[in-house]
Residue frames relative to the residue before (quaternion, step in Angstrom):
aa qw qx qy qz dx dy dz
X 1.0000 0.0000 0.0000 0.0000 0.00 0.00 0.00
X 0.2333 -0.7722 0.5761 0.1321 3.58 -0.90 0.94
X 0.0628 -0.7802 0.6223 -0.0040 3.53 -0.93 1.01
X 0.0294 0.8038 -0.5932 0.0337 3.56 -1.12 0.60
X 0.0783 0.7894 -0.6057 0.0615 3.52 -1.27 0.42
X 0.1518 -0.7703 0.6090 0.1129 3.55 -1.32 0.07
X 0.0512 -0.7819 0.6212 0.0075 3.54 -1.25 0.52
X 0.3011 -0.7186 0.5952 0.1969 3.56 -1.16 0.67
X 0.1321 -0.7944 0.5918 0.0367 3.56 -0.70 1.13
X 0.3693 -0.7655 0.4832 0.2098 3.62 -0.66 1.07
X 0.5530 0.5426 -0.4312 0.4625 3.55 0.47 1.27
X 0.6034 -0.5656 0.4067 0.3882 3.63 -1.15 0.49
X 0.6571 -0.5478 0.3548 0.3772 3.55 -1.19 0.59
X 0.6203 0.5512 -0.3491 0.4353 3.60 1.00 -0.77
X 0.6658 0.5032 -0.3048 0.4589 3.58 0.94 -0.89
X 0.6493 0.5101 -0.3151 0.4678 3.58 1.01 -0.81
X 0.6521 0.5130 -0.3110 0.4636 3.58 0.93 -0.90
X 0.6599 0.5216 -0.3147 0.4397 3.59 0.84 -0.96
X 0.6719 0.4911 -0.3008 0.4657 3.58 0.97 -0.82
X 0.7296 0.4622 -0.2581 0.4329 3.57 0.73 -1.05
X 0.7043 0.4048 -0.2713 0.5163 3.60 1.20 -0.34
X 0.5672 0.5328 -0.3906 0.4917 3.57 1.29 0.40
X 0.3194 -0.8006 0.4684 0.1940 3.63 -0.04 1.23
X 0.6448 0.5225 -0.3345 0.4464 3.59 0.97 -0.76
X 0.6560 0.4943 -0.3109 0.4783 3.58 1.00 -0.78
X 0.6693 0.5113 -0.2944 0.4516 3.56 0.91 -0.97
X 0.6098 0.5998 -0.3545 0.3778 3.59 1.00 -0.80
X 0.6292 0.5450 -0.3400 0.4376 3.60 1.12 -0.57
X 0.7336 0.4178 -0.2265 0.4857 3.59 1.22 -0.36
X 0.5377 0.6291 -0.4118 0.3814 3.62 1.22 -0.13
X 0.3751 -0.7397 0.5057 0.2377 3.63 -0.50 1.11
X 0.8421 0.2120 -0.1573 0.4702 3.56 -0.96 0.88
X 0.4379 0.6979 -0.4726 0.3128 3.61 1.21 0.08
X 0.2263 -0.7938 0.5557 0.0993 3.56 -0.71 1.13
X 0.7853 -0.1305 0.1158 0.5941 3.58 0.98 -0.81
X 0.0141 -0.7827 0.6221 0.0145 3.54 -1.28 0.44
X 0.0454 0.7934 -0.6064 0.0270 3.55 -1.01 0.79
X 0.4747 -0.6748 0.4955 0.2717 3.52 -1.14 0.72
X 0.2260 -0.7757 0.5789 0.1095 3.57 -0.87 1.01
X 0.7776 0.0285 0.0082 0.6281 3.55 0.99 -0.90
X 0.5691 -0.6697 0.3542 0.3195 3.54 -0.60 1.21
X 0.8742 -0.0399 -0.0158 0.4836 3.52 -0.89 1.14
X 0.7013 0.4542 -0.2708 0.4781 3.59 1.15 0.51
X 0.8303 0.0699 0.0198 0.5525 3.60 0.71 -1.08
X 0.0307 -0.8027 0.5944 -0.0359 3.56 -0.93 0.99
X 0.2442 -0.7192 0.6270 0.1734 3.53 -1.29 0.51
X 0.0215 0.8095 -0.5834 0.0626 3.55 -0.95 0.90
X 0.2272 -0.7104 0.6433 0.1729 3.51 -1.34 0.42
X 0.0028 -0.8134 0.5778 -0.0673 3.56 -0.65 1.18
X 0.2440 -0.7599 0.5891 0.1263 3.55 -0.94 0.97
X 0.0354 -0.8064 0.5893 -0.0356 3.57 -0.71 1.14
X 0.2568 -0.7771 0.5585 0.1353 3.55 -0.91 0.94
X 0.0791 -0.7553 0.6497 0.0342 3.56 -0.95 0.96
X 0.7844 -0.1539 0.0627 0.5976 3.56 0.06 1.28
X 0.8049 -0.2057 0.1818 0.5262 3.58 -0.77 -1.03
X 0.6310 0.5359 -0.3240 0.4579 3.58 1.29 -0.13
X 0.1151 -0.7811 0.6117 0.0489 3.57 -0.86 1.00
X 0.1041 -0.8071 0.5812 0.0025 3.55 -0.84 1.06
X 0.2431 -0.7522 0.5969 0.1371 3.56 -0.96 0.93
X 0.1384 -0.8015 0.5802 0.0413 3.56 -0.59 1.19
X 0.2122 -0.7056 0.6576 0.1571 3.54 -1.13 0.77
X 0.0281 -0.8584 0.5080 -0.0647 3.55 -0.43 1.24
X 0.2250 -0.6901 0.6647 0.1768 3.48 -1.36 0.51
X 0.0912 -0.8044 0.5870 -0.0011 3.56 -0.69 1.14
X 0.0247 -0.8322 0.5522 -0.0436 3.57 -0.70 1.08
X 0.4188 -0.6719 0.5546 0.2562 3.52 -1.03 0.88
X 0.2159 -0.7512 0.6075 0.1416 3.54 -1.15 0.69
X 0.8203 -0.0916 0.1125 0.5532 3.55 -0.73 -1.09
X 0.0336 -0.7855 0.6178 0.0136 3.54 -1.09 0.77
X 0.0484 -0.7620 0.6454 -0.0205 3.52 -0.71 1.18
X 0.3944 -0.7806 0.4175 0.2465 3.61 0.02 1.30
X 0.8506 0.1210 -0.1639 0.4847 3.51 -1.01 1.07
X 0.7084 0.4533 -0.2536 0.4778 3.61 1.25 -0.12
X 0.7895 -0.2158 0.2035 0.5374 3.60 0.55 -1.12
X 0.0122 -0.7678 0.6401 0.0252 3.52 -1.34 0.37
X 0.2210 -0.7571 0.5981 0.1421 3.55 -1.21 0.56
X 0.0832 -0.7764 0.6245 0.0139 3.53 -1.16 0.74
X 0.0889 -0.7796 0.6173 0.0581 3.57 -1.04 0.77
X 0.0815 -0.7904 0.6062 0.0333 3.55 -1.18 0.59
X 0.1076 -0.7452 0.6554 0.0596 3.53 -1.16 0.76
X 0.0162 0.8327 -0.5474 0.0814 3.56 -0.48 1.22
X 0.1323 -0.7827 0.6046 0.0664 3.54 -1.11 0.74
X 0.0424 -0.7300 0.6814 0.0313 3.50 -1.31 0.63
X 0.7029 -0.4522 0.2968 0.4619 3.63 -1.14 0.33
X 0.8584 0.0425 -0.0685 0.5066 3.58 -0.55 1.19
X 0.7483 0.3561 -0.2027 0.5216 3.60 1.22 0.13
X 0.1411 -0.7657 0.6231 0.0742 3.53 -1.28 0.54
X 0.0694 -0.7787 0.6224 0.0370 3.57 -1.07 0.79
X 0.0757 -0.7768 0.6245 0.0298 3.55 -1.01 0.87
X 0.0550 -0.8048 0.5907 -0.0199 3.56 -0.89 1.00
X 0.0297 -0.7541 0.6560 0.0087 3.54 -1.04 0.89
X 0.0481 0.8408 -0.5318 0.0889 3.58 -0.47 1.17
X 0.1340 -0.7664 0.6241 0.0721 3.51 -1.30 0.45
X 0.1002 -0.7656 0.6302 0.0816 3.54 -1.10 0.72
X 0.1216 -0.7769 0.6155 0.0529 3.55 -1.12 0.76
X 0.1705 -0.7851 0.5909 0.0733 3.54 -1.02 0.87
X 0.1358 0.7532 -0.6423 0.0406 3.53 -1.17 0.63
X 0.6439 -0.5299 0.3736 0.4062 3.55 -1.22 0.45
X 0.2691 -0.7556 0.5788 0.1470 3.53 -0.97 0.92
X 0.6887 -0.4584 0.3391 0.4479 3.60 -1.27 -0.06
X 0.5573 -0.5597 0.4772 0.3851 3.56 -1.21 0.46
X 0.1808 -0.8025 0.5656 0.0587 3.55 -0.96 0.90
X 0.4146 -0.7055 0.5057 0.2734 3.63 -0.86 0.88
X 0.0270 -0.7857 0.6180 -0.0043 3.55 -1.03 0.83
X 0.3031 -0.7599 0.5509 0.1648 3.55 -0.91 0.93
X 0.0207 -0.7703 0.6370 0.0222 3.55 -1.04 0.81
X 0.4952 -0.6818 0.4466 0.3007 3.61 -0.93 0.85
X 0.0109 0.7716 -0.6358 0.0166 3.54 -1.10 0.79
X 0.4990 -0.6107 0.5077 0.3468 3.53 -1.27 0.29
X 0.3944 -0.7169 0.5219 0.2412 3.56 -0.75 1.01
X 0.5714 -0.5884 0.4314 0.3757 3.61 -1.05 0.65
X 0.4290 -0.7060 0.5021 0.2557 3.54 -0.87 0.93
X 0.4515 -0.6840 0.5020 0.2762 3.55 -1.05 0.74
X 0.5777 -0.5619 0.4547 0.3793 3.55 -1.18 0.53
X 0.5327 -0.6494 0.4324 0.3279 3.55 -0.88 0.91
X 0.6591 0.5079 -0.3178 0.4545 3.58 1.11 -0.56
X 0.7222 0.3114 -0.2154 0.5788 3.57 1.29 -0.24
X 0.5102 -0.7003 0.4160 0.2761 3.64 -0.93 0.86
X 0.7735 -0.3930 0.2240 0.4439 3.63 0.47 1.19
X 0.2509 0.8135 -0.5021 0.1523 3.59 1.13 0.49
X 0.6540 0.5184 -0.3287 0.4423 3.61 0.96 -0.76
X 0.6403 0.5226 -0.3179 0.4646 3.57 1.02 -0.83
X 0.6585 0.5110 -0.3174 0.4522 3.59 1.00 -0.82
X 0.6271 0.5207 -0.3353 0.4725 3.59 1.04 -0.75
X 0.6352 0.5407 -0.3117 0.4550 3.58 0.99 -0.91
X 0.6999 0.4621 -0.2732 0.4712 3.57 0.84 -1.00
X 0.6289 0.5343 -0.3356 0.4542 3.58 1.07 -0.69
X 0.6361 0.5254 -0.3194 0.4662 3.57 1.05 -0.79
X 0.6560 0.5024 -0.3092 0.4708 3.59 0.96 -0.86
X 0.6398 0.5231 -0.3281 0.4575 3.59 1.00 -0.81
X 0.6355 0.5264 -0.3250 0.4620 3.59 1.03 -0.80
X 0.6626 0.5003 -0.3052 0.4665 3.59 0.95 -0.88
X 0.6371 0.5238 -0.3380 0.4533 3.59 0.99 -0.75
X 0.6553 0.4931 -0.3178 0.4759 3.59 0.97 -0.82
X 0.6415 0.5419 -0.3208 0.4381 3.57 0.99 -0.85
X 0.7506 0.3768 -0.1942 0.5068 3.58 1.04 -0.84
X 0.5061 -0.6831 0.4091 0.3316 3.58 1.25 0.06
X 0.4523 0.6759 -0.4574 0.3598 3.58 1.14 0.63
X 0.4577 -0.6841 0.4958 0.2770 3.56 -0.87 0.94
X 0.5604 -0.5973 0.4492 0.3568 3.55 -1.11 0.66
X 0.3780 -0.7293 0.5189 0.2365 3.61 -0.82 0.93
X 0.6522 -0.4973 0.3858 0.4224 3.54 -1.29 0.30
X 0.7503 0.2417 -0.1447 0.5981 3.59 1.10 -0.74
X 0.3365 -0.8038 0.4540 0.1860 3.59 -0.39 1.19
X 0.6005 0.5890 -0.3673 0.3969 3.63 1.16 -0.37
X 0.3567 0.7092 -0.5219 0.3122 3.55 0.30 1.28
X 0.2278 -0.7196 0.6250 0.1992 3.52 -1.31 0.26
X 0.3624 -0.7393 0.5348 0.1901 3.56 -1.17 0.55
X 0.0317 -0.7690 0.6384 0.0112 3.55 -0.93 0.94
X 0.3675 -0.7020 0.5600 0.2419 3.56 -1.21 0.48
X 0.1347 -0.8155 0.5615 0.0398 3.59 -0.71 1.07
X 0.5448 -0.6069 0.4726 0.3339 3.55 -1.21 0.60
X 0.0982 -0.7735 0.6215 0.0767 3.56 -1.18 0.58
X 0.2803 -0.7347 0.5938 0.1706 3.52 -1.34 0.33
X 0.2520 -0.7375 0.6069 0.1560 3.56 -0.94 0.91
X 0.0815 -0.7958 0.6000 0.0035 3.56 -0.58 1.19
X 0.0581 -0.7822 0.6203 0.0048 3.57 -0.77 1.09
X 0.0396 -0.8136 0.5800 -0.0011 3.57 -0.97 0.81
X 0.0936 -0.7564 0.6437 0.0695 3.52 -1.26 0.56
X 0.0366 -0.7959 0.6042 0.0126 3.57 -1.16 0.56
X 0.1985 -0.7283 0.6452 0.1177 3.53 -1.10 0.84
X 0.0429 -0.8226 0.5657 -0.0376 3.58 -0.54 1.20
X 0.0235 -0.7764 0.6297 -0.0089 3.55 -0.94 0.97
X 0.0169 -0.7939 0.6073 -0.0258 3.58 -0.77 1.06
X 0.0041 -0.7941 0.6074 -0.0232 3.56 -0.89 0.94
X 0.6487 0.5320 -0.3796 0.3899 3.53 -1.25 0.42
X 0.8630 -0.2112 0.1236 0.4421 3.50 -1.36 -0.38
X 0.7782 0.3573 -0.1939 0.4787 3.60 0.86 -0.89
X 0.3561 0.7941 -0.4567 0.1844 3.59 1.27 -0.10
X 0.6889 0.4972 -0.3034 0.4315 3.61 0.76 -1.00
X 0.6984 0.4600 -0.2725 0.4758 3.58 0.83 -1.01
X 0.6740 0.5098 -0.3011 0.4418 3.58 0.87 -0.96
X 0.6597 0.5137 -0.3157 0.4485 3.59 0.91 -0.86
X 0.6574 0.5222 -0.3077 0.4479 3.57 1.00 -0.82
X 0.7792 0.3405 -0.1610 0.5010 3.58 1.01 -0.83
X 0.3958 0.7769 -0.4445 0.2056 3.57 1.27 -0.22
X 0.6845 0.5017 -0.3118 0.4273 3.60 0.77 -0.96
X 0.6911 0.4654 -0.2891 0.4715 3.61 0.84 -0.93
X 0.6390 0.5162 -0.3277 0.4668 3.59 1.01 -0.78
X 0.6634 0.5074 -0.3041 0.4582 3.58 0.92 -0.90
X 0.6439 0.5193 -0.3235 0.4595 3.59 0.94 -0.84
X 0.6625 0.5043 -0.3015 0.4647 3.57 0.98 -0.87
X 0.6991 0.4695 -0.2793 0.4613 3.59 0.83 -0.96
X 0.6546 0.5009 -0.3253 0.4635 3.60 0.98 -0.77
X 0.6060 0.5447 -0.3513 0.4611 3.60 1.09 -0.66
X 0.6589 0.4956 -0.3030 0.4779 3.58 0.92 -0.90
X 0.6626 0.5180 -0.3123 0.4417 3.57 0.90 -0.92
X 0.7385 0.4312 -0.2584 0.4493 3.59 0.71 -1.01
X 0.5708 0.5511 -0.3910 0.4664 3.61 1.13 -0.44
X 0.6653 0.4861 -0.2849 0.4899 3.56 0.96 -0.91
X 0.6735 0.5071 -0.3020 0.4450 3.58 0.84 -0.99
X 0.6457 0.5257 -0.3227 0.4501 3.58 0.93 -0.88
X 0.6564 0.5059 -0.3034 0.4702 3.57 0.96 -0.87
X 0.6779 0.4937 -0.2926 0.4595 3.58 0.89 -0.94
X 0.6470 0.5195 -0.3214 0.4563 3.60 0.97 -0.83
X 0.6611 0.5004 -0.3137 0.4627 3.59 0.93 -0.86
X 0.6394 0.5186 -0.3280 0.4633 3.58 1.00 -0.77
X 0.6531 0.5043 -0.3105 0.4720 3.58 0.97 -0.85
X 0.6489 0.5226 -0.3177 0.4527 3.58 0.99 -0.84
X 0.6641 0.4947 -0.3004 0.4733 3.58 0.95 -0.88
X 0.6391 0.5243 -0.3224 0.4613 3.58 1.02 -0.80
X 0.6611 0.5009 -0.3029 0.4694 3.58 0.94 -0.90
X 0.6445 0.5198 -0.3215 0.4594 3.58 1.00 -0.83
X 0.6450 0.5255 -0.3139 0.4574 3.57 1.03 -0.81
X 0.6542 0.5051 -0.3102 0.4697 3.57 1.01 -0.81
X 0.6522 0.5092 -0.3187 0.4624 3.58 1.01 -0.78
X 0.6376 0.5213 -0.3260 0.4643 3.57 1.06 -0.77
X 0.6501 0.5229 -0.3114 0.4549 3.54 1.13 -0.76
């Protein structure tokens, strides 16, 4: 079965690549991961992952191996997993490219109005920000004192060929697409959050 998807992550491509090729970082975002250990440095790993197919939960013991890696562009990963009476094989590829610039709001202190004038400068400032938000399709925030910056994004596309045989094959094949969509959504939500936090932390250290 072939599966595929894509996601836009609000971070530069270098930050996304660094995170996704860091097994320890990625392990915090893999749904159902019970354990993981390195077998061969930066190449081969063993993991135990629990996956739910409807009301059935299956614990897979897996070997995960990096394949080709073209920094900042693409990487391939393969996995061979076993569960009681069943076998799963996965061959996947991810590709990265620059995504569109994305508007991001950050809070700022609005310029104070001259005491001799009734806050006219602050009102002009807030009006300008409101115009920019409408122009960019951004909803008005609860606190209007914000500025807008454009941030880099990364478009990540992935494909996977999955083969399952044995006891769970019928059930897993029927639910595979919905299960994969759900798990990938959880993974990328977590990964996006972690990448942004790492990027902000690195930026803070550089500023310091």
